[in-house]
C-alpha positions in Angstrom: -7.0 18.7 4.7 -6.2 18.5 8.4 -3.3 16.3 9.7 -1.5 16.0 6.4 1.6 14.0 6.7 4.3 16.3 8.1 7.2 17.4 5.9 10.3 15.4 6.4 13.1 17.1 8.5 15.7 15.4 6.2 17.2 16.9 3.1 15.6 15.6 -0.2 17.0 12.2 -1.1 18.5 11.5 2.3 15.6 9.2 3.2 13.1 7.2 1.1 9.6 8.3 2.1 7.2 5.4 1.6 3.4 5.4 2.1 1.1 2.4 2.1 -2.7 2.9 1.7 -5.7 0.6 1.2 -8.0 2.9 -0.8 -11.1 0.7 -0.6 -11.6 0.8 -4.4 -12.2 4.6 -4.3 -15.8 4.2 -3.0 -17.4 4.4 0.5 -20.8 3.3 1.7 -23.3 0.8 0.4 -26.1 0.7 -2.1 -27.5 3.9 -3.6 -26.0 6.0 -0.7 -22.4 5.1 -1.7 -20.2 7.9 -2.6 -17.2 8.2 -4.9 -13.9 9.2 -3.1 -11.4 8.6 -5.8 -11.1 12.4 -6.5 -10.4 13.2 -2.9 -8.0 10.3 -2.7 -6.1 11.9 -5.6 -5.5 15.0 -3.5 -4.7 12.9 -0.5 -2.0 10.9 -2.3 -0.4 14.1 -3.5 -0.5 15.5 0.0 1.4 12.5 1.4 4.4 13.7 -0.7 5.9 10.1 -0.6 8.6 8.9 -2.9 6.9 5.6 -3.2 3.2 5.0 -2.6 2.0 1.4 -2.2 -1.7 1.0 -2.8 -4.2 -1.9 -2.2 -7.7 -2.4 -3.5 -7.1 -0.4 -6.6 -9.6 -0.7 -9.4 -8.5 -1.1 -13.0 -12.1 -0.9 -14.1 -15.6 -1.7 -12.9 -18.5 -1.4 -15.3 -21.3 -1.2 -12.7 -19.6 1.4 -10.6 -18.6 3.5 -13.6 -22.2 3.5 -14.8 -23.5 4.4 -11.3 -21.1 7.3 -10.8 -21.2 8.7 -14.4 -24.2 10.7 -13.3 -22.4 12.4 -10.4 -20.6 15.7 -10.6 -17.1 14.5 -11.2 -17.8 11.0 -12.5 -15.8 7.8 -12.6 -12.3 8.3 -14.0 -11.6 7.1 -17.6 -8.2 5.9 -16.5 -7.5 3.0 -14.2 -7.3 4.2 -10.6 -3.5 3.8 -10.3 -2.9 6.1 -13.2 -5.5 8.5 -12.0 -4.0 8.8 -8.5 -0.4 9.2 -9.6 1.0 12.7 -9.1 2.6 14.3 -12.1 6.0 12.8 -13.0 5.4 9.5 -11.1 5.9 6.1 -12.7 3.0 3.6 -12.2 2.9 -0.1 -11.7 -0.3 -2.1 -11.4 -1.2 -5.8 -11.4 -4.6 -7.4 -11.0 -5.3 -9.7 -8.0 -9.0 -10.3 -8.3 -11.4 -10.5 -11.2 -15.2 -10.2 -10.8 -18.2 -10.1 -13.2 -18.0 -6.3 -13.5 -14.3 -5.6 -13.2 -11.0 -6.2 -11.5 -8.8 -4.8 -8.8 -5.3 -5.3 -7.4 -2.2 -3.7 -6.0 -0.4 -0.6 -7.4 2.9 1.3 -6.8 3.5 5.0 -7.7 7.1 6.1 -7.7 8.9 9.4 -7.9 12.1 7.4 -8.7 12.6 5.2 -11.8 11.2 1.7 -11.6 12.4 -1.6 -13.2 10.5 -4.7 -14.5 7.2 -5.2 -12.8 6.5 -8.7 -11.4 3.4 -10.4 -9.9 3.0 -13.5 -7.9 -0.3 -15.2 -7.0 -0.5 -16.1 -3.3 -4.2 -17.0 -3.2 -4.8 -19.6 -0.5 -8.3 -20.7 -1.4 -11.0 -20.1 -4.0 -12.8 -17.4 -2.0 -10.0 -14.9 -1.8 -7.8 -13.8 -4.8 -4.5 -12.4 -3.4 -1.2 -11.4 -5.1 2.1 -9.7 -4.6 3.3 -6.8 -6.7 7.1 -6.7 -7.1 8.7 -3.5 -8.3 12.4 -2.6 -8.2 12.8 1.1 -7.5 16.1 2.8 -8.4 16.8 5.2 -5.5 20.1 7.1 -5.1 22.0 4.6 -7.2 20.6 1.6 -5.2 17.9 -0.8 -6.4 15.3 -1.2 -3.6 13.0 -4.1 -4.1 9.4 -3.1 -3.2 6.7 -5.7 -2.7 3.1 -4.6 -2.3 1.0 -7.1 -0.4 -2.6 -7.6 0.7 -2.9 -10.7 2.7 -6.0 -12.9 3.5 -8.7 -12.7 6.1 -7.9 -16.0 7.8 -4.8 -16.3 10.0 -3.7 -19.7 8.7 -3.9 -18.3 5.2 -1.8 -15.4 6.1 0.9 -17.6 7.6 1.1 -19.6 4.4 1.2 -16.4 2.4 4.1 -15.2 4.5 5.9 -18.4 3.5 5.2 -17.8 -0.1 6.3 -14.2 0.2 9.6 -15.3 1.7 10.1 -17.9 -1.1 9.3 -15.2 -3.7 11.9 -12.9 -2.2 14.5 -15.6 -2.1 13.9 -16.6 -5.7 13.5 -13.1 -7.2 15.6 -10.7 -5.2 19.4 -10.7 -4.8 20.4 -11.7 -1.2 22.2 -8.4 -0.6 19.5 -6.1 -2.0 17.4 -3.9 0.2 13.7 -5.0 0.5 10.6 -3.5 1.7 7.2 -5.2 1.9 4.3 -2.8 2.4 0.6 -3.3 2.5 -2.5 -4.4 4.3 -1.6 -7.5 6.3 -5.0 -8.1 7.9 -3.2 -9.2 11.0 -5.8 -8.4 13.7 -4.0 -10.4 16.4 -0.5 -9.0 15.8 0.9 -12.5 15.1 2.9 -12.0 11.8 5.9 -10.2 13.1 7.5 -13.4 14.4 7.3 -15.4 11.1 8.3 -12.3 9.1 11.4 -11.8 11.4 12.2 -15.5 10.8 12.6 -14.7 7.1 14.8 -11.6 7.8 12.0 -9.0 7.6 11.5 -6.6 10.5 8.6 -4.2 11.0 9.4 -0.5 10.3 9.7 1.4 13.5 12.2 3.9 14.8 14.8 2.2 17.0 14.6 5.0 19.6 10.8 4.8 20.2 8.0 2.3 20.4 5.4 3.3 17.8 2.0 1.7 17.5 0.7 3.2 14.2 -2.9 2.2 14.2 -4.6 2.7 10.8 -8.0 0.8 11.0 -10.8 1.7 11.2 -10.1 5.1 9.9 -12.6 6.9 12.1 -11.3 5.5 15.3 -8.1 3.6 14.6 -7.3 0.7 16.9 -5.6 -2.0 14.7 -2.2 -1.8 13.0 -3.3 -3.7 9.8 -1.2 -1.5 7.5 2.6 -2.1 7.8 6.0 -1.9 6.2 8.6 -4.7 6.7 12.3 -4.2 5.9 15.5 -5.8 5.0 18.7 -3.8 4.5 16.9 -0.6 5.5 16.3 1.2 8.8 13.3 3.3 9.8 13.8 6.9 10.9 10.2 8.0 11.2 6.6 6.8 11.2 3.4 8.9 10.7 -0.3 8.2 10.3 -2.2 11.2 9.0 -5.5 11.6 10.8 -8.6 13.8 10.8 -12.1 13.8 9.4 -11.0 14.2 5.8 -8.7 11.1 6.0 -11.4 9.2 7.8 -13.9 9.9 5.0 -11.8 8.7 2.1 -11.2 5.1 3.0 -11.8 2.6 5.9 -8.0 2.6 6.4 -5.7 5.5 7.1 -2.4 5.7 5.2 0.9 4.8 6.9 4.0 6.8 6.1 7.5 5.7 7.0 10.9 7.3 6.3 13.7 4.9 5.5 17.5 5.0 5.2 20.0 2.4 4.1 21.6 0.3 6.8 
């Protein structure tokens, strides 16, 4: 696998290594030509070697896809995709955002560190898009870091309202002095969400010494920075986007990897 995320130069435990990845429900292509990528994604997630992996578009189950891919060599996993993707020893959190006739999907978090109570908050803005926030406290080096996994809507006005609901959720459910990171697919094609996020005390993860534009979409020729991490009480020490034909094949997004330290 070319362009695997580089090993951290820091000693283990000195930084929190976080990845966010929209896995496109583990399937690429359309119709009878579609292919199952969830087994390759399992190896990809392990190769990221992240302490916390934030995933979007994760299937819990899907009867039609399971039946279609049961005749392929590896087949549809019997587990939900979150459990299937988790490296050995990782804790798993998953909550459903959207239900359809054949199944459901949502956000997930995989953690090398212990996790606390799992929360979910519906931020759907209209009937045509079901969206939610997954909230998971992660106990890292004696500190509780509150992780929110997000996948915002396709319409800018919806995203602005979802940022307001995200901020209200953090105010209501996270101690004011606790570190927070919000990771996911923000669908912010026009780069317009940084200002409202900063207004709520959340800054985009980027090293202070360099200007990094970590494009992740589309995976074959990344131009847009749809996948991001926003921070409070943490600072970013490094950003990576693994690239290459293998990563481009697995999803329409590339993963984003950031390394974080306490402020």
